[in-house]
VOGU-3710 file (C-alpha; in Angstrom, 3 decimals, decimal comma):
1> mnnsyhqers> -19,568/-28,166/0,270  -18,286/-31,606/1,129  -14,840/-32,553/2,362  -13,706/-33,819/-1,042  -14,006/-30,285/-2,444  -11,691/-28,837/0,197  -9,201/-31,682/-0,118  -8,954/-31,404/-3,892  -8,676/-27,635/-3,696  -5,861/-27,806/-1,118
11> rliqkhkeei> -4,037/-30,380/-3,249  -4,275/-28,143/-6,290  -2,993/-25,112/-4,374  -0,140/-27,132/-2,873  0,833/-28,368/-6,317  0,869/-24,791/-7,585  3,042/-23,691/-4,653  5,622/-26,386/-5,301  5,821/-25,469/-8,969  6,273/-21,781/-8,154
21> ksiekeiksk> 8,965/-22,583/-5,577  10,966/-24,599/-8,087  10,833/-21,770/-10,638  11,817/-19,160/-8,033  14,754/-21,321/-6,979  15,968/-21,449/-10,577  15,556/-17,667/-10,892  17,857/-17,087/-7,910  20,615/-19,227/-9,425  20,479/-17,649/-12,906
31> kgilkeqlqk> 21,548/-14,255/-14,220  21,063/-12,106/-17,264  18,875/-13,317/-20,137  18,195/-16,703/-18,565  16,775/-14,993/-15,491  14,449/-12,852/-17,629  13,197/-15,938/-19,461  12,456/-17,697/-16,169  10,580/-14,633/-14,893  8,379/-14,728/-17,984
41> klsqtlerhq> 7,846/-18,416/-17,388  6,808/-17,634/-13,804  4,194/-15,097/-14,947  2,804/-17,577/-17,472  2,661/-20,262/-14,787  0,749/-17,953/-12,458  -1,781/-17,215/-15,202  -2,210/-20,919/-15,799  -2,694/-21,533/-12,079  -5,390/-18,882/-11,975
51> kdiedfeyrh> -7,206/-20,542/-14,851  -6,916/-23,942/-13,156  -8,464/-22,566/-9,980  -11,279/-20,925/-11,949  -11,999/-24,172/-13,772  -11,981/-26,048/-10,491  -14,409/-23,587/-8,905  -16,647/-23,733/-11,941  -16,778/-27,525/-11,875  -17,663/-27,695/-8,176
61> ngdsnrkkde> -19,675/-24,558/-7,530  -21,458/-23,963/-10,834  -22,393/-20,631/-12,221  -23,411/-19,009/-8,900  -19,887/-18,243/-7,769  -18,908/-17,023/-11,219  -21,744/-14,502/-11,120  -20,630/-13,331/-7,693  -17,074/-12,845/-8,962  -18,281/-10,876/-11,964
71> kaaadnnsec> -20,420/-8,705/-9,706  -17,502/-8,053/-7,340  -15,239/-7,151/-10,269  -17,852/-4,763/-11,596  -18,145/-3,137/-8,158  -14,385/-2,665/-7,978  -14,277/-1,101/-11,430  -17,182/1,219/-10,583  -15,470/2,316/-7,381  -12,320/3,259/-9,268
81> ngdnkillfe> -13,742/5,885/-11,619  -17,470/5,314/-12,116  -16,829/4,055/-15,691  -15,548/0,717/-17,036  -11,944/1,610/-16,211  -9,528/-0,766/-14,494  -7,406/0,378/-11,581  -3,940/-1,062/-12,032  -1,947/-1,896/-8,943  1,817/-1,850/-8,668
91> erqwnslsks> 3,759/-5,047/-9,236  6,536/-5,508/-6,695  9,082/-8,103/-5,631  6,746/-9,979/-3,328  9,367/-12,371/-1,981  11,440/-9,484/-0,621  8,570/-7,953/1,401  7,777/-8,731/5,024  4,555/-10,401/6,136  3,028/-7,144/7,411
101> elesecklrg> 3,732/-5,432/4,081  2,211/-8,364/2,198  -0,915/-8,182/4,359  -1,308/-4,459/3,660  -0,879/-5,062/-0,092  -3,524/-7,803/0,011  -5,959/-5,517/1,862  -5,314/-2,753/-0,660  -6,264/-5,106/-3,500  -9,237/-6,624/-1,679
111> inskgnkedl> -7,602/-10,065/-1,349  -7,737/-12,329/1,672  -4,880/-11,242/3,954  -4,910/-14,299/6,234  -2,393/-17,121/6,154  1,364/-17,443/6,151  3,809/-15,529/3,990  3,865/-18,113/1,180  0,081/-17,995/0,838  0,117/-14,194/0,640
121> vtrlfiftad> 2,878/-14,208/-1,993  0,964/-16,769/-4,065  -2,235/-14,701/-3,922  -0,421/-11,546/-4,973  1,289/-13,347/-7,869  -2,077/-14,696/-9,037  -3,699/-11,265/-8,703  -0,910/-9,626/-10,731  -1,144/-12,245/-13,479  -4,911/-11,823/-13,617
131> qkskfnslse> -4,455/-8,049/-13,798  -2,049/-8,412/-16,740  -4,385/-10,738/-18,607  -7,314/-8,337/-18,145  -5,218/-5,399/-19,298  -4,039/-7,257/-22,412  -7,617/-8,234/-23,279  -8,752/-4,579/-23,356  -9,080/-2,554/-26,516  -6,755/0,332/-27,313
141> dskknaicns> -9,234/2,980/-26,151  -9,847/1,237/-22,858  -6,087/0,848/-22,400  -5,688/4,589/-22,840  -8,418/5,167/-20,287  -6,692/2,783/-17,898  -3,432/4,643/-18,369  -5,115/7,980/-17,692  -6,772/6,528/-14,640  -3,463/5,217/-13,319
151> vknnelnvfi> -1,820/8,605/-13,896  -4,527/10,398/-11,932  -4,251/7,936/-9,100  -0,401/7,960/-9,315  -0,185/4,155/-9,573  1,553/1,622/-11,807  2,959/3,625/-14,680  5,871/1,222/-14,692  3,561/-1,789/-14,858  1,641/-0,384/-17,858
161> kaacteeink> 4,861/0,280/-19,769  6,074/-3,222/-19,003  2,768/-4,733/-20,103  2,828/-2,793/-23,377  6,418/-3,761/-24,150  5,658/-7,377/-23,276  3,051/-7,534/-26,053  5,591/-6,214/-28,561  8,268/-8,663/-27,457  5,960/-11,671/-27,816
171> atppeinfse> 6,277/-11,581/-31,621  10,086/-11,187/-31,587  11,870/-13,547/-29,196  15,060/-12,197/-27,623  18,370/-12,925/-29,330  20,973/-14,639/-27,183  24,620/-14,058/-28,036  26,560/-16,623/-26,057  29,911/-15,343/-27,330  29,356/-12,015/-25,589
181> aggtgkkkfr> 27,830/-13,523/-22,478  30,555/-16,129/-22,182  27,974/-18,896/-21,772  27,556/-18,175/-18,063  24,932/-15,451/-18,071  27,275/-13,091/-16,231  27,970/-9,592/-17,419  31,177/-9,450/-19,342  31,944/-5,824/-18,621  31,875/-4,485/-15,100
191> nqskkidhrr> 31,524/-0,869/-14,088  34,967/0,433/-14,861  36,294/3,714/-13,640  36,698/5,790/-16,775  39,749/7,970/-17,054  38,608/11,551/-17,514  40,970/14,235/-18,686  39,932/17,201/-16,568  42,376/19,465/-18,372  40,008/19,724/-21,333
201> nvrpgenswa> 37,320/21,370/-19,234  39,654/23,711/-17,349  39,788/27,292/-18,545  43,259/28,815/-18,126  43,548/32,025/-16,162  44,597/35,297/-17,702  48,023/35,260/-16,043  48,790/31,579/-16,655  51,407/30,224/-19,039  48,719/28,545/-21,182
211> afcarndisr> 46,862/31,835/-21,631  50,089/33,602/-22,596  50,814/30,952/-25,254  47,255/31,174/-26,555  47,352/34,974/-26,887  50,698/34,981/-28,693  50,130/31,884/-30,855  53,026/30,031/-29,212  53,137/26,260/-29,416  53,627/24,980/-25,885
221> kkniglnihe> 55,251/21,754/-27,062  57,960/23,565/-29,055  58,666/26,227/-26,422  58,704/24,221/-23,240  62,172/25,571/-22,439  60,831/29,128/-22,057  59,364/28,291/-18,663  62,617/27,811/-16,779  61,137/27,372/-13,318  58,726/24,655/-14,392
231> dsdledndee> 61,477/22,752/-16,253  63,829/22,885/-13,273  61,073/21,698/-10,952  60,260/18,821/-13,280  63,922/17,822/-13,514  64,284/17,907/-9,724  61,178/15,783/-9,287  62,393/13,272/-11,889  65,775/13,049/-10,184  64,168/12,498/-6,779
241> nridkqsecs> 61,864/9,812/-8,166  64,814/8,063/-9,846  66,840/8,078/-6,601  63,859/6,773/-4,618  63,336/3,942/-7,104  67,027/3,001/-6,991  67,029/2,965/-3,185  63,878/0,848/-3,133  65,352/-1,623/-5,630  68,644/-1,877/-3,716
251> ssseedgnvg> 66,867/-2,363/-0,375  64,586/-5,013/-1,850  67,568/-6,830/-3,444  69,471/-6,743/-0,128  66,463/-8,128/1,706  66,081/-10,901/-0,869  69,792/-11,711/-0,594  69,638/-11,837/3,209  66,626/-14,121/3,072  68,412/-16,453/0,642
261> ideehekisk> 71,552/-16,567/2,839  69,538/-17,352/5,958  67,740/-20,186/4,204  71,042/-21,657/2,958  72,554/-21,526/6,474  69,535/-23,345/7,870  69,873/-26,094/5,261  73,606/-26,520/5,976  73,062/-26,725/9,746  70,369/-29,375/9,279
271> rrvvmvkvle> 72,655/-31,426/7,018  75,495/-31,250/9,559  73,245/-32,566/12,339  72,142/-35,467/10,137  75,724/-36,384/9,188  76,821/-36,408/12,848  74,192/-39,067/13,468  75,473/-40,964/10,410  79,023/-40,958/11,829  77,769/-42,296/15,150
281> kmfskvtine> 75,930/-45,053/13,326  79,027/-45,822/11,251  81,184/-46,450/14,351  78,474/-48,631/15,853  78,616/-50,987/12,851  82,400/-51,277/12,290  84,383/-54,360/13,314  86,647/-54,645/16,351  89,793/-54,459/14,222  88,540/-51,289/12,538
291> kkdgiklsdi> 87,888/-49,792/15,938  91,466/-50,596/17,024  93,257/-49,747/13,792  90,877/-46,956/12,790  89,290/-46,094/9,460  91,375/-44,494/6,766  90,201/-41,131/5,549  90,018/-42,417/1,984  87,584/-45,165/3,065  85,014/-42,809/4,611
301> nlhltrlnvk> 82,935/-42,618/1,419  82,837/-46,416/1,238  81,446/-46,665/4,759  78,897/-43,941/4,008  77,584/-45,790/0,964  77,061/-48,861/3,147  74,752/-46,683/5,250  72,775/-45,617/2,109  74,408/-42,158/2,017  74,975/-41,661/-1,708
311> nfrpellgyk> 76,584/-38,824/-3,671  78,023/-37,272/-0,532  80,049/-34,108/-1,031  81,614/-32,037/1,778  80,603/-28,844/-0,050  76,992/-29,567/0,929  78,043/-29,152/4,565  80,081/-26,009/3,921  83,538/-27,687/3,894  86,146/-27,808/1,146
321> siedwissqs> 87,234/-31,425/1,741  86,368/-34,495/3,770  89,405/-33,888/5,978  88,094/-30,434/6,914  84,742/-31,964/7,781  86,268/-34,786/9,885  88,734/-32,519/11,688  85,947/-30,094/12,639  84,001/-32,782/14,525  84,027/-32,800/18,306
331> kktltydsin> 85,749/-35,490/20,385  82,339/-36,800/21,432  81,727/-37,797/17,820  85,130/-39,169/16,739  88,909/-39,000/17,211  91,005/-37,970/14,218  94,708/-38,702/13,751  95,767/-35,880/11,448  99,311/-37,267/10,916  98,298/-40,739/9,773
341> kvvfppgyri> 94,894/-39,535/8,475  92,976/-42,197/10,348  89,606/-41,830/12,072  88,947/-43,582/15,393  85,788/-43,911/17,497  85,196/-41,308/20,216  87,303/-41,789/23,359  90,304/-43,322/21,574  93,663/-42,024/22,921  96,458/-41,349/20,454
351> sdskesnedd> 100,026/-41,599/21,819  101,665/-38,211/21,428  105,241/-39,420/22,232  105,908/-40,561/18,720  104,621/-37,351/17,277  106,748/-35,201/19,573  109,903/-37,305/18,991  109,545/-37,166/15,226  109,244/-33,428/15,362  112,495/-33,230/17,410
361> vyyidsldey> 115,536/-32,736/15,148  117,986/-34,380/17,535  115,855/-37,493/18,192  117,385/-40,881/17,309  115,233/-44,000/17,146  117,935/-46,390/18,442  121,508/-46,184/19,663  122,600/-49,473/18,044  124,195/-47,656/15,146  126,563/-45,796/17,419
371> dsnddfm> 129,256/-47,182/19,670  129,129/-46,190/23,263  132,836/-45,308/23,149  132,403/-42,858/20,243  133,614/-39,397/20,908  130,966/-36,763/20,169  133,504/-33,937/20,589
//
């Protein structure tokens, strides 16, 4: 044989491998009916590949190799049972087997066991497809003989059943109900744990309450109150369960309330820190006269709006009024004159003499009104 024969043969085999790989890749990604259809497509592709290889061998080698193949097939059939019976080998998931297992399967079938794993899988797929085609081409009597032969040799009963059902299914294509499958190929119903009522299968004892009711034709539903101990136990259990549920609900509500309070406190503290910085910025931008004379309490909102602080409310900081908020600030932030309700920058000193004199009942602003010679007696 020349080199062109080997090159063309290797190209053909490589082409077959790529086609099989693409189909196997699609099979892995599909489920349900679509997967079964692709598996049938794979078997048909393998049969077609086998025919392509036979045609190629016939074109290049002539009739000599075909005669050798027929002779080898006849020898294999004669070794099986001495008659014209076919020994059917088991079809397995070849891709899931290891290389050593694939080699042993190839040796068992008389196939070349050399090469890598992909070559062995391809050979076994081709052998299985050829085996199916030969089995389908047999008559009914020969099929029965093949079945008997496989039963004696304890091989491939599953394969024969599958091959027989495949012939029946060829005439009637499978019906696909996409409404049940959901259009995804996945099973709609999973394995669900069925609720079994074990009380139906239980036989009551002779001394049990159920047996007593059965012997005396007493309806258990109407005469539940006769069994005092059981009723009291049930009531106690119900009461305990109710108390446990109430305690769980109250504890969960308290925990939720505590969590909500903590979150609100965190928000208020963050707002207070931000507003302290706003006050510092406000005093840095006021005029010299405002620093000397101070800022009236009623003008605080006006200064805040100049600093882009809109819709300010003291309730957001946890205070009832702006005066409460200003008076609670430290002296490092501002100085507040509570009598005149004026806010000064930090460090400003307010004269306390006037405040103390005004509070004194006997204080007089000036003595001009009185004569020095007046008698106070």
